[in-house]
C-alpha positions as a Markdown table, in Angstrom:
| # | Residue | x | y | z |
|---|---|---|---|---|
| 1 | Unk | -18.4 | -32.8 | -1.5 |
| 2 | Unk | -14.7 | -33.3 | -2.4 |
| 3 | Unk | -15.1 | -31.4 | -5.5 |
| 4 | Unk | -13.4 | -28.1 | -5.3 |
| 5 | Unk | -16.0 | -25.0 | -5.4 |
| 6 | Unk | -14.6 | -23.5 | -8.4 |
| 7 | Unk | -14.1 | -26.6 | -10.0 |
| 8 | Unk | -17.5 | -26.9 | -9.3 |
| 9 | Unk | -18.6 | -23.6 | -11.2 |
| 10 | Unk | -16.9 | -25.0 | -14.2 |
| 11 | Unk | -18.6 | -28.1 | -14.5 |
| 12 | Unk | -21.9 | -26.9 | -14.0 |
| 13 | Unk | -21.6 | -23.2 | -16.0 |
| 14 | Unk | -23.6 | -25.4 | -18.8 |
| 15 | Unk | -26.7 | -25.9 | -16.0 |
| 16 | Unk | -26.8 | -22.2 | -15.3 |
| 17 | Unk | -28.8 | -19.4 | -16.1 |
| 18 | Unk | -28.1 | -16.4 | -17.9 |
| 19 | Unk | -28.1 | -14.6 | -13.9 |
| 20 | Unk | -26.3 | -17.8 | -12.6 |
| 21 | Unk | -23.4 | -17.4 | -15.2 |
| 22 | Unk | -22.7 | -13.4 | -14.4 |
| 23 | Unk | -22.4 | -14.8 | -10.7 |
| 24 | Unk | -20.1 | -17.6 | -12.0 |
| 25 | Unk | -18.1 | -15.6 | -14.2 |
| 26 | Unk | -17.6 | -12.6 | -11.2 |
| 27 | Unk | -16.9 | -15.9 | -8.9 |
| 28 | Unk | -14.4 | -17.2 | -11.5 |
| 29 | Unk | -12.5 | -13.9 | -12.6 |
| 30 | Unk | -11.4 | -13.2 | -8.5 |
| 31 | Unk | -13.0 | -16.3 | -6.2 |
| 32 | Unk | -11.0 | -13.3 | -3.6 |
| 33 | Unk | -13.9 | -11.3 | -3.9 |
| 34 | Unk | -16.8 | -14.0 | -1.9 |
| 35 | Unk | -14.5 | -13.3 | 1.5 |
| 36 | Unk | -14.3 | -9.8 | 0.5 |
| 37 | Unk | -17.6 | -8.6 | -0.1 |
| 38 | Unk | -20.8 | -9.3 | 2.0 |
| 39 | Unk | -23.6 | -11.0 | -0.2 |
| 40 | Unk | -25.6 | -7.5 | -0.5 |
| 41 | Unk | -22.2 | -6.1 | -2.6 |
| 42 | Unk | -21.9 | -8.9 | -4.2 |
| 43 | Unk | -25.7 | -8.5 | -5.4 |
| 44 | Unk | -25.1 | -5.2 | -6.7 |
| 45 | Unk | -22.2 | -6.1 | -8.4 |
| 46 | Unk | -23.8 | -8.6 | -10.5 |
| 47 | Unk | -27.4 | -7.0 | -10.9 |
| 48 | Unk | -28.8 | -10.2 | -9.9 |
| 49 | Unk | -30.5 | -11.2 | -6.2 |
| 50 | Unk | -30.1 | -13.4 | -2.9 |
| 51 | Unk | -32.4 | -16.0 | -4.7 |
| 52 | Unk | -30.0 | -16.4 | -7.7 |
| 53 | Unk | -27.3 | -16.8 | -5.1 |
| 54 | Unk | -29.2 | -19.4 | -3.1 |
| 55 | Unk | -29.7 | -21.3 | -6.7 |
| 56 | Unk | -26.4 | -20.9 | -8.1 |
| 57 | Unk | -25.2 | -22.7 | -4.7 |
| 58 | Unk | -27.2 | -25.2 | -5.1 |
| 59 | Unk | -26.9 | -26.2 | -8.7 |
| 60 | Unk | -23.6 | -26.9 | -7.8 |
| 61 | Unk | -24.5 | -29.0 | -5.2 |
| 62 | Unk | -24.0 | -27.1 | -1.5 |
| 63 | Unk | -27.3 | -26.6 | 0.5 |
| 64 | Unk | -27.1 | -22.5 | 0.2 |
| 65 | Unk | -25.0 | -20.1 | -0.4 |
| 66 | Unk | -23.2 | -19.7 | 3.6 |
| 67 | Unk | -22.1 | -23.3 | 2.5 |
| 68 | Unk | -20.8 | -22.7 | -0.9 |
| 69 | Unk | -18.7 | -19.2 | 1.0 |
| 70 | Unk | -17.5 | -21.3 | 3.3 |
| 71 | Unk | -16.0 | -24.0 | 0.8 |
| 72 | Unk | -14.4 | -21.5 | -1.3 |
| 73 | Unk | -13.0 | -19.4 | 1.7 |
| 74 | Unk | -11.4 | -23.3 | 2.8 |
| 75 | Unk | -9.7 | -23.7 | -0.9 |
| 76 | Unk | -8.3 | -20.5 | -0.8 |
| 77 | Unk | -6.5 | -20.7 | 2.6 |
| 78 | Unk | -6.1 | -24.4 | 1.3 |
| 79 | Unk | -7.8 | -26.5 | 4.1 |
| 80 | Unk | -8.8 | -29.9 | 3.4 |
| 81 | Unk | -11.6 | -32.4 | 5.3 |
| 82 | Unk | -9.0 | -34.9 | 6.0 |
| 83 | Unk | -6.1 | -32.2 | 7.5 |
| 84 | Unk | -4.3 | -33.6 | 10.9 |
| 85 | Unk | -3.0 | -31.4 | 13.8 |
| 86 | Unk | 0.0 | -32.8 | 12.2 |
| 87 | Unk | 0.0 | -30.7 | 9.4 |
| 88 | Unk | -0.8 | -27.3 | 10.9 |
| 89 | Unk | 2.8 | -25.7 | 10.5 |
| 90 | Unk | 2.5 | -26.3 | 6.5 |
| 91 | Unk | -0.9 | -25.4 | 6.4 |
| 92 | Unk | -0.3 | -21.8 | 8.0 |
| 93 | Unk | 2.7 | -21.6 | 6.0 |
| 94 | Unk | 0.7 | -22.4 | 2.5 |
| 95 | Unk | -1.8 | -19.9 | 3.5 |
| 96 | Unk | 0.2 | -17.0 | 3.9 |
| 97 | Unk | 2.1 | -17.6 | 0.8 |
| 98 | Unk | -1.2 | -18.7 | -1.2 |
| 99 | Unk | -2.6 | -14.5 | 0.3 |
| 100 | Unk | 0.9 | -13.1 | -0.5 |
| 101 | Unk | 0.9 | -14.6 | -4.3 |
| 102 | Unk | -2.8 | -13.0 | -4.4 |
| 103 | Unk | -1.4 | -9.3 | -3.8 |
| 104 | Unk | -0.1 | -9.8 | -7.7 |
| 105 | Unk | -3.9 | -10.3 | -8.8 |
| 106 | Unk | -5.8 | -7.5 | -6.3 |
| 107 | Unk | -2.2 | -4.7 | -6.2 |
| 108 | Unk | -1.3 | -3.3 | -9.2 |
| 109 | Unk | 1.8 | -1.8 | -10.5 |
| 110 | Unk | 0.2 | 1.3 | -11.9 |
| 111 | Unk | -1.2 | 2.4 | -8.7 |
| 112 | Unk | 2.1 | 1.1 | -6.6 |
| 113 | Unk | 4.2 | 3.2 | -9.3 |
| 114 | Unk | 2.0 | 6.3 | -9.1 |
| 115 | Unk | 1.6 | 5.9 | -4.8 |
| 116 | Unk | 5.6 | 6.1 | -5.0 |
| 117 | Unk | 6.0 | 8.7 | -6.9 |
| 118 | Unk | 3.7 | 11.1 | -4.6 |
| 119 | Unk | 5.2 | 9.5 | -1.4 |
| 120 | Unk | 8.8 | 11.0 | -3.4 |
| 121 | Unk | 7.0 | 14.3 | -4.6 |
| 122 | Unk | 5.1 | 15.4 | -1.5 |
| 123 | Unk | 5.5 | 18.5 | 0.7 |
| 124 | Unk | 5.0 | 16.6 | 3.8 |
| 125 | Unk | 3.7 | 12.2 | 4.1 |
| 126 | Unk | 1.4 | 11.5 | 6.7 |
| 127 | Unk | 0.5 | 7.8 | 7.3 |
| 128 | Unk | -2.5 | 7.8 | 9.6 |
| 129 | Unk | -3.1 | 3.9 | 11.2 |
| 130 | Unk | -5.4 | 2.7 | 14.2 |
| 131 | Unk | -4.2 | 0.1 | 16.4 |
| 132 | Unk | -3.4 | -3.0 | 14.6 |
| 133 | Unk | -2.6 | -1.3 | 11.3 |
| 134 | Unk | -0.7 | 0.9 | 13.0 |
| 135 | Unk | 2.0 | -1.9 | 13.4 |
| 136 | Unk | 2.3 | -1.6 | 9.8 |
| 137 | Unk | 2.7 | 2.0 | 9.5 |
| 138 | Unk | 5.5 | 1.8 | 11.7 |
| 139 | Unk | 7.2 | -0.3 | 9.8 |
| 140 | Unk | 6.6 | 1.7 | 6.8 |
| 141 | Unk | 7.9 | 4.6 | 8.4 |
| 142 | Unk | 11.3 | 3.1 | 9.6 |
| 143 | Unk | 11.9 | 1.4 | 6.4 |
| 144 | Unk | 11.2 | 4.3 | 4.5 |
| 145 | Unk | 13.4 | 6.6 | 6.5 |
| 146 | Unk | 16.5 | 3.6 | 5.9 |
| 147 | Unk | 16.0 | 4.8 | 2.0 |
| 148 | Unk | 16.0 | 8.8 | 3.1 |
| 149 | Unk | 12.5 | 9.2 | 2.8 |
| 150 | Unk | 10.7 | 11.2 | 5.7 |
| 151 | Unk | 7.0 | 10.4 | 7.0 |
| 152 | Unk | 5.3 | 11.0 | 10.1 |
| 153 | Unk | 2.8 | 8.3 | 11.7 |
| 154 | Unk | -0.4 | 9.1 | 13.8 |
| 155 | Unk | -2.2 | 6.7 | 15.4 |
| 156 | Unk | -4.3 | 8.5 | 17.6 |
| 157 | Unk | -7.8 | 9.4 | 15.8 |
| 158 | Unk | -8.2 | 12.9 | 17.5 |
| 159 | Unk | -4.6 | 13.5 | 16.7 |
| 160 | Unk | -5.2 | 12.2 | 13.0 |
| 161 | Unk | -8.1 | 15.4 | 12.9 |
| 162 | Unk | -5.8 | 17.9 | 14.1 |
| 163 | Unk | -3.3 | 17.3 | 11.2 |
| 164 | Unk | -5.8 | 16.8 | 8.7 |
| 165 | Unk | -6.8 | 20.5 | 9.3 |
| 166 | Unk | -3.3 | 21.7 | 8.0 |
| 167 | Unk | -2.5 | 19.4 | 4.7 |
| 168 | Unk | -2.9 | 20.8 | 1.6 |
| 169 | Unk | -2.4 | 20.2 | -2.4 |
| 170 | Unk | 1.3 | 19.6 | -1.9 |
| 171 | Unk | 0.6 | 16.5 | 0.9 |
| 172 | Unk | 0.0 | 12.9 | 1.0 |
| 173 | Unk | -1.6 | 11.2 | 3.2 |
| 174 | Unk | -1.5 | 7.1 | 3.2 |
| 175 | Unk | -4.2 | 5.3 | 5.3 |
| 176 | Unk | -3.7 | 2.0 | 6.7 |
| 177 | Unk | -6.9 | -0.1 | 8.0 |
| 178 | Unk | -8.4 | -3.0 | 6.8 |
| 179 | Unk | -12.0 | -2.1 | 7.1 |
| 180 | Unk | -11.8 | 1.9 | 6.8 |
| 181 | Unk | -14.8 | 2.8 | 8.4 |
| 182 | Unk | -16.6 | 5.7 | 8.1 |
| 183 | Unk | -17.2 | 6.7 | 11.8 |
| 184 | Unk | -13.1 | 6.7 | 12.2 |
| 185 | Unk | -12.5 | 8.6 | 9.1 |
| 186 | Unk | -15.0 | 9.7 | 7.8 |
| 187 | Unk | -14.8 | 13.5 | 8.8 |
| 188 | Unk | -10.9 | 13.2 | 8.5 |
| 189 | Unk | -10.9 | 12.3 | 4.8 |
| 190 | Unk | -13.8 | 15.3 | 4.0 |
| 191 | Unk | -11.6 | 17.6 | 5.5 |
| 192 | Unk | -8.4 | 16.8 | 3.4 |
| 193 | Unk | -10.5 | 16.4 | 0.8 |
| 194 | Unk | -12.0 | 19.5 | 1.1 |
| 195 | Unk | -8.1 | 21.4 | 1.1 |
| 196 | Unk | -7.0 | 19.1 | -1.8 |
| 197 | Unk | -4.7 | 17.1 | -0.2 |
| 198 | Unk | -3.9 | 14.0 | -2.1 |
| 199 | Unk | -5.6 | 10.7 | 0.3 |
| 200 | Unk | -4.7 | 7.0 | -0.9 |
| 201 | Unk | -6.2 | 3.9 | 1.3 |
| 202 | Unk | -4.2 | 0.9 | 1.8 |
| 203 | Unk | -7.2 | -1.2 | 2.6 |
| 204 | Unk | -8.7 | -5.0 | 2.5 |
| 205 | Unk | -12.4 | -3.5 | 2.3 |
| 206 | Unk | -12.7 | -1.4 | -1.0 |
| 207 | Unk | -16.1 | -1.0 | -1.1 |
| 208 | Unk | -16.0 | 1.0 | 2.1 |
| 209 | Unk | -14.0 | 3.6 | 0.3 |
| 210 | Unk | -15.9 | 6.6 | -0.6 |
| 211 | Unk | -14.7 | 7.7 | -4.4 |
| 212 | Unk | -15.5 | 11.0 | -4.1 |
| 213 | Unk | -12.6 | 11.5 | -1.3 |
| 214 | Unk | -10.5 | 9.6 | -2.0 |
| 215 | Unk | -7.7 | 9.8 | -4.7 |
| 216 | Unk | -6.5 | 6.4 | -4.9 |
| 217 | Unk | -7.7 | 2.9 | -3.0 |
| 218 | Unk | -5.0 | -0.4 | -2.7 |
| 219 | Unk | -6.7 | -3.4 | -2.1 |
| 220 | Unk | -5.2 | -6.5 | -0.3 |
| 221 | Unk | -6.1 | -10.0 | 0.3 |
| 222 | Unk | -8.0 | -10.3 | 3.6 |
| 223 | Unk | -6.7 | -13.5 | 4.6 |
| 224 | Unk | -8.3 | -13.7 | 8.3 |
| 225 | Unk | -11.7 | -13.5 | 6.7 |
| 226 | Unk | -11.2 | -16.1 | 4.8 |
| 227 | Unk | -9.7 | -17.8 | 7.3 |
| 228 | Unk | -12.5 | -19.7 | 8.9 |
| 229 | Unk | -10.9 | -22.3 | 10.4 |
| 230 | Unk | -7.3 | -20.9 | 11.5 |
| 231 | Unk | -6.4 | -17.8 | 13.3 |
| 232 | Unk | -4.8 | -16.0 | 10.9 |
| 233 | Unk | -3.8 | -12.1 | 11.1 |
| 234 | Unk | -3.9 | -9.4 | 8.4 |
| 235 | Unk | -0.3 | -7.6 | 9.0 |
| 236 | Unk | 1.7 | -9.9 | 7.2 |
| 237 | Unk | 0.1 | -9.1 | 3.5 |
| 238 | Unk | 0.3 | -4.9 | 5.0 |
| 239 | Unk | 4.4 | -6.1 | 5.5 |
| 240 | Unk | 4.7 | -7.9 | 2.3 |
| 241 | Unk | 2.9 | -4.8 | 0.4 |
| 242 | Unk | 5.5 | -2.1 | 2.6 |
| 243 | Unk | 8.1 | -3.8 | 1.0 |
| 244 | Unk | 6.8 | -3.6 | -2.6 |
| 245 | Unk | 6.3 | -0.2 | -2.3 |
| 246 | Unk | 9.9 | 0.3 | -1.2 |
| 247 | Unk | 11.1 | -1.1 | -3.9 |
| 248 | Unk | 9.2 | 1.7 | -6.6 |
| 249 | Unk | 10.2 | 4.4 | -3.9 |
| 250 | Unk | 13.7 | 3.5 | -3.8 |
| 251 | Unk | 13.3 | 2.4 | -8.0 |
| 252 | Unk | 11.6 | 6.6 | -8.4 |
| 253 | Unk | 14.8 | 7.9 | -5.9 |
């Protein structure tokens, strides 16, 4: 179908039941949620059911929820059915532009200001990152060094555990992780939390963050999950976030 899925929601609101309207409102408030969260999380967030999501999608003209989700994903990254190979440069560029602009919706000014203050005032700043996010952590460390702020990158899970043992109330740990999996960071976060070390997670899957352990969570748009027809990477979003944070750190200094 040619109609935008978000336009279809607005056009069909009068046809929806109360539960389906809850789903509609939840999606319209932040369409990125459809991409970031799995259906079980969406059901919990909207207090509805899987069958309600299926009926909701069908009333909009889709065969089911999977087709609707794919349509939203395609719209968010700007892919149209008539796209030709000649358009790929503008499509990739505009996709990153769209998601960078979404940072203003997912990242709160207060969270940036609080994190900048924590960095400036902390006795020790550690940046934990593993695999691909280690590159973004290195970028942050390098850029912080240029404005006179010291930090250490730890990109090995065994070393993270060792470091977590001596961090305390005056220290700060920033975790860069796309998925923030408990199997990687669960024990590490528990140790730091028991020592009252401040933990700030910068992630694309905020539902994975244990609220009882983490001081703050900053959510970035999840472009690789949204781009089902293109090979797009999440690191540019982390790098742009770094620049936003660095500007606030400079203001604090």
